C-alpha positions in Angstrom: 0.8 12.4 -5.8 3.7 13.8 -7.8 4.9 17.1 -9.1 4.8 17.7 -12.9 8.0 17.3 -14.8 8.2 20.3 -17.1 10.9 22.3 -18.9 11.7 24.2 -15.7 13.7 21.3 -14.3 11.1 20.1 -11.8 11.5 16.5 -10.6 8.6 14.1 -10.2 8.6 12.7 -6.7 6.1 10.1 -5.6 4.9 10.9 -2.0 3.5 8.8 0.8 0.6 9.8 3.0 3.0 11.2 5.6 4.9 13.2 2.9 1.6 14.5 1.6 0.8 15.8 5.1 4.2 17.5 5.2 3.6 19.0 1.7 0.2 20.3 2.9 1.9 22.0 5.8 4.6 23.5 3.5 1.8 24.9 1.4 0.1 26.4 4.4 3.4 28.0 5.5 3.9 29.5 2.1 0.3 30.9 2.2 1.2 32.5 5.6 4.4 33.9 4.2 2.5 35.5 1.3 -0.1 37.0 3.7 2.5 38.4 6.1 4.5 39.8 3.2 1.4 41.6 1.9 0.7 42.9 5.3 4.3 44.2 5.6 3.9 45.8 2.2 0.7 47.5 3.2 2.2 48.7 6.5 5.1 50.3 4.7 2.6 52.2 2.5 0.7 53.3 5.7 4.0 54.3 7.4 3.7 51.8 10.2 7.3 50.6 9.9 7.5 48.7 13.2 4.5 46.6 12.2 6.0 46.2 8.7 9.2 44.9 10.2 7.4 42.4 12.4 5.4 41.1 9.5 8.5 40.9 7.2 10.2 38.8 9.9 7.2 36.4 10.2 7.0 36.1 6.4 10.6 35.1 6.3 10.1 32.6 9.1 7.2 31.0 7.4 9.1 30.8 4.1 12.0 29.2 5.9 9.7 26.7 7.5 8.3 25.7 4.2 11.7 25.3 2.7 12.7 23.0 5.6 9.6 20.9 5.1 10.3 20.6 1.4 13.9 19.6 2.0 12.6 16.9 4.4 10.3 15.5 1.7 13.1 15.6 -0.9 15.5 13.9 1.6 18.0 16.8 1.6 19.8 18.1 4.6 19.7 21.9 5.1 22.8 23.7 4.1 24.9 25.1 6.9 24.5 28.8 7.6 27.1 31.0 5.9 29.7 32.7 8.1 32.3 31.6 10.6 31.8 28.5 12.6 32.5 28.8 16.3 34.9 26.5 17.9 33.7 24.1 20.6 34.7 25.1 24.1 37.7 23.4 25.6 
């Protein structure tokens, strides 16, 4: 299995069976993110802002999980979070 190499800069990456399973999970996480984002959108339209907020958070979490899985397959380490780094205790 490999991704198509088109004009958009996508890179072909051959994957093993284990990587294929990880990619399946990444796809599943993205589907969950889309669903939760749609629910959040609908909740905003209905005026249920607390539920919209909850679903927006779960959509973001699922998208972050998918990114982490994709980075693992591509062999990249996650970037450190932006902001100040706390010093270790003495």
